C-alpha positions as CSV (number, residue, x, y, z in Angstrom):
1,M,63.3,20.9,-1.4
2,A,66.2,23.2,-1.6
3,S,64.3,25.8,0.2
4,A,63.2,23.4,2.9
5,R,66.8,22.3,3.3
6,A,67.9,25.9,3.5
7,G,65.2,26.6,6.0
8,A,66.4,23.6,8.1
9,I,70.0,24.7,7.8
10,A,69.0,28.2,8.8
11,A,67.0,26.8,11.7
12,I,70.0,24.7,12.8
13,V,72.2,27.7,12.5
14,V,69.8,29.8,14.5
15,A,69.5,27.1,17.1
16,A,73.3,26.8,17.2
17,V,73.7,30.5,17.5
18,L,71.0,30.6,20.2
19,A,72.7,27.7,22.0
20,L,76.0,29.5,21.8
21,A,74.4,32.8,23.0
22,A,72.6,30.9,25.8
23,G,75.9,29.3,26.8
24,W,77.7,32.7,26.6
25,L,74.9,34.3,28.6
26,Y,75.1,31.5,31.2
27,F,78.8,31.8,31.5
28,A,78.5,35.6,31.5
29,L,75.8,35.3,34.2
30,R,77.9,32.9,36.2
31,H,80.9,35.3,35.9
32,A,78.7,38.3,36.8
33,Q,77.4,36.3,39.9
34,Q,80.9,35.4,40.9
35,A,82.1,39.0,40.3
36,Q,79.1,40.2,42.3
37,K,79.9,37.8,45.2
38,Q,83.6,38.8,45.0
39,L,82.5,42.5,45.0
40,A,80.2,41.8,47.9
41,A,83.0,40.1,49.7
42,E,85.3,43.0,48.9
43,Q,82.7,45.5,50.1
44,A,82.2,43.5,53.3
45,A,86.0,43.4,53.8
46,L,86.2,47.1,53.0
47,K,83.4,47.8,55.5
48,K,85.2,45.7,58.0
49,D,88.4,47.6,57.3
50,V,86.6,50.9,57.5
51,Q,85.0,49.8,60.8
52,Q,88.4,48.8,62.1
53,L,89.8,52.1,60.9
54,R,87.0,53.9,62.6
55,E,87.5,51.9,65.8
56,R,91.2,52.6,65.6
57,A,90.5,56.3,65.0
58,A,88.1,56.4,67.9
59,A,90.7,54.6,70.1
60,K,93.4,57.1,69.0
61,A,91.0,60.0,69.6
62,E,90.3,58.6,73.1
63,Q,94.0,58.2,73.6
64,A,94.5,61.8,72.4
65,A,91.7,62.9,74.7
66,Q,93.4,61.1,77.6
67,K,96.7,62.6,76.7
68,D,95.1,66.0,76.6
69,K,93.5,65.4,80.0
70,R,96.9,64.2,81.3
71,I,98.6,67.3,79.8
72,D,95.9,69.5,81.4
73,S,96.4,67.7,84.7
74,L,100.2,68.1,84.4
75,L,99.8,71.8,83.6
76,A,97.5,72.2,86.5
77,E,100.1,70.4,88.8
78,Q,102.8,72.6,87.3
79,N,100.8,75.7,88.0
80,A,100.1,74.5,91.5
81,L,103.8,73.8,92.0
82,Q,104.7,77.2,90.7
83,D,102.1,78.7,93.1
84,Q,103.6,76.7,95.9
85,L,107.1,77.8,94.9
86,A,105.9,81.4,94.9
87,K,104.3,80.9,98.3
88,K,107.5,79.2,99.5
89,D,109.6,82.2,98.3
90,E,107.1,84.5,100.0
91,L,107.2,82.5,103.2
92,E,111.0,82.3,103.0
93,M,111.1,86.1,102.7
94,Q,108.6,86.4,105.6
95,A,110.7,84.0,107.6
96,Q,113.9,86.0,106.8
97,G,112.1,89.1,107.9
98,L,111.0,87.4,111.2
99,R,114.5,86.1,111.7
100,E,115.8,89.7,111.3
101,Q,113.1,91.0,113.6
102,N,114.0,88.3,116.1
103,A,117.7,89.2,115.9
104,A,116.8,92.9,116.4
105,L,114.5,92.0,119.3
106,A,117.3,89.8,120.8
107,Q,119.7,92.7,120.4
108,K,117.2,95.0,122.0
109,L,116.5,92.4,124.7
110,A,120.3,92.1,125.4
111,E,120.6,95.9,125.5
112,T,117.5,96.2,127.7
113,T,118.9,93.4,130.0
114,A,122.2,95.2,130.2
115,K,120.5,98.5,131.0
116,A,118.3,96.7,133.5
117,Q,121.4,95.2,135.1
118,Q,123.0,98.6,135.1
119,A,119.8,100.1,136.5
120,S,119.7,97.4,139.1
121,V,123.2,98.1,140.1
122,A,122.5,101.8,140.1
123,H,119.3,101.2,142.1
124,E,121.2,99.1,144.6
125,S,123.9,101.8,144.8
126,A,121.3,104.5,145.2
127,A,119.4,102.4,147.7
128,R,122.6,102.0,149.7
129,E,123.4,105.7,149.3
130,L,119.8,106.5,150.3
131,S,120.0,104.3,153.3
132,A,123.3,105.8,154.2
133,T,121.9,109.3,153.6
134,A,118.8,108.5,155.6
135,K,120.9,107.2,158.5
136,T,123.2,110.2,158.2
137,L,120.2,112.5,158.1
138,A,118.7,110.8,161.2
139,D,122.0,111.1,163.0
140,A,122.3,114.7,161.9
141,K,118.8,115.5,163.1
142,A,119.4,113.7,166.4
143,R,122.7,115.6,166.8
144,S,121.0,118.9,165.9
145,A,118.1,118.2,168.4
146,E,120.6,117.3,171.1
147,L,122.6,120.5,170.4
148,N,119.3,122.5,170.3
149,R,118.4,121.4,173.7
150,A,121.9,122.0,175.1
151,Y,122.0,125.5,173.4
152,E,118.6,126.4,174.7
153,A,119.5,125.2,178.2
154,L,122.7,127.3,178.1
155,L,120.9,130.4,176.9
156,E,118.3,130.0,179.8
157,E,121.1,129.4,182.2
158,K,123.0,132.5,181.0
159,S,119.9,134.7,181.4
160,E,119.5,133.4,184.9
161,L,123.0,134.2,185.9
162,A,123.9,137.9,186.0
163,A,127.6,137.2,185.4
164,S,129.0,134.5,183.2
165,G,132.5,133.4,183.1
166,A,134.8,133.2,180.1
167,A,134.6,129.4,180.2
168,R,130.8,129.5,180.0
169,R,130.8,132.0,177.1
170,A,133.2,129.8,175.3
171,E,131.0,126.7,175.8
172,L,128.0,128.7,174.6
173,A,129.9,129.7,171.4
174,R,131.1,126.1,170.9
175,I,127.6,124.7,171.2
176,K,126.2,127.4,168.9
177,S,128.8,126.6,166.3
178,A,128.2,122.9,166.5
179,F,124.4,123.5,166.4
180,E,124.8,125.6,163.2
181,Q,127.0,122.9,161.6
182,A,124.5,120.2,162.5
183,Q,121.6,122.2,161.1
184,S,123.6,123.0,157.9
185,E,124.2,119.3,157.4
186,V,120.5,118.5,157.8
187,A,119.8,121.3,155.3
188,R,122.3,119.9,152.8
189,L,120.9,116.3,153.2
190,T,117.3,117.5,152.7
191,G,118.1,119.9,149.9
192,A,117.0,123.0,151.8
193,R,118.0,126.5,150.8
194,G,120.0,127.1,154.0
195,I,119.7,128.0,157.7
196,Y,118.5,131.0,159.6
197,T,119.2,132.3,163.2
198,V,116.0,133.4,164.9
199,Q,115.9,137.0,166.0
200,N,114.0,138.7,168.8
201,G,110.3,139.2,167.8
202,D,110.5,136.5,165.0
203,S,107.8,134.0,164.4
204,L,107.5,131.3,161.7
205,S,105.0,133.4,159.7
206,K,107.4,136.4,159.8
207,I,110.3,134.2,158.7
208,A,108.2,132.7,155.9
209,A,107.1,136.1,154.7
210,F,110.8,137.2,154.7
211,F,112.0,134.2,152.6
212,Y,109.0,133.3,150.5
213,H,107.0,136.6,150.5
214,H,104.1,134.4,151.7
215,A,103.5,134.1,155.5
216,S,101.2,131.2,154.8
217,R,104.2,129.0,154.1
218,W,105.2,128.8,157.8
219,P,104.1,125.1,158.0
220,D,106.9,124.3,155.5
221,I,109.5,125.7,158.0
222,L,107.8,123.9,160.9
223,R,108.0,120.6,159.0
224,A,111.7,121.1,158.0
225,N,112.5,121.6,161.7
226,S,110.2,119.0,163.1
227,H,113.2,117.3,164.8
228,L,113.6,120.5,166.9
229,I,110.1,121.9,167.3
230,D,106.5,120.5,167.0
231,K,104.6,123.7,167.6
232,P,105.1,127.0,165.8
233,D,105.3,129.1,169.0
234,L,108.2,127.1,170.5
235,I,111.0,128.8,168.7
236,Y,113.4,131.1,170.6
237,P,115.9,133.8,169.7
238,K,119.3,132.7,168.5
239,Q,117.8,129.2,167.6
240,V,119.1,128.0,164.2
241,L,116.3,126.9,161.8
242,I,116.4,125.2,158.4
243,I,114.8,127.1,155.6
244,P,113.4,124.7,152.9
245,K,113.2,125.5,149.3
């Protein structure tokens, strides 16, 4: 009986131990399940935090990229502005050069205008002088032609009269002197080399050969004296001719 009682007690003890172990295991399992749920919740929260951190990091990276783009855009604008400023400086230098050229051209234009005005005044003066000279030359040629006719007529008249009085000789000398003066004036106005008194046996070709060493230049003498003669054989001794250069 004692052994049966001991076996019963042992069985009760074992049952109690097993019950305690089962209870402990139950509470341990419940604790483990709760810990596992808490861990799962913490992992989920951690994943959520990580996701939020990743999203924030991506947003910051996007912001950084936008900033980089903005910086690049600002640098490009700055470079463009610097290029524009450089071009502006170059254009300003070109404009300054053009202004200086315009000033120089304006100065030259003013000088040219002044010279043109002076030339115009000189031209008008020369035109007046030329007109006066032309009139003087025309008058001198007319006077010379008139004296030539008078002198030629007196010479013919003298040759026809066997005796000439002192008054007629004086008149002939006066006409000759006036004729020479008139021809000298025409020579001066036309820039001729001088005058020449025709001698017996002279011809225009002989006179040309004497002055120019070329008889072929007789037409020059004829043209210079066209107010007196129009044909080379119409000259007469003692006639005063102009010798051109």
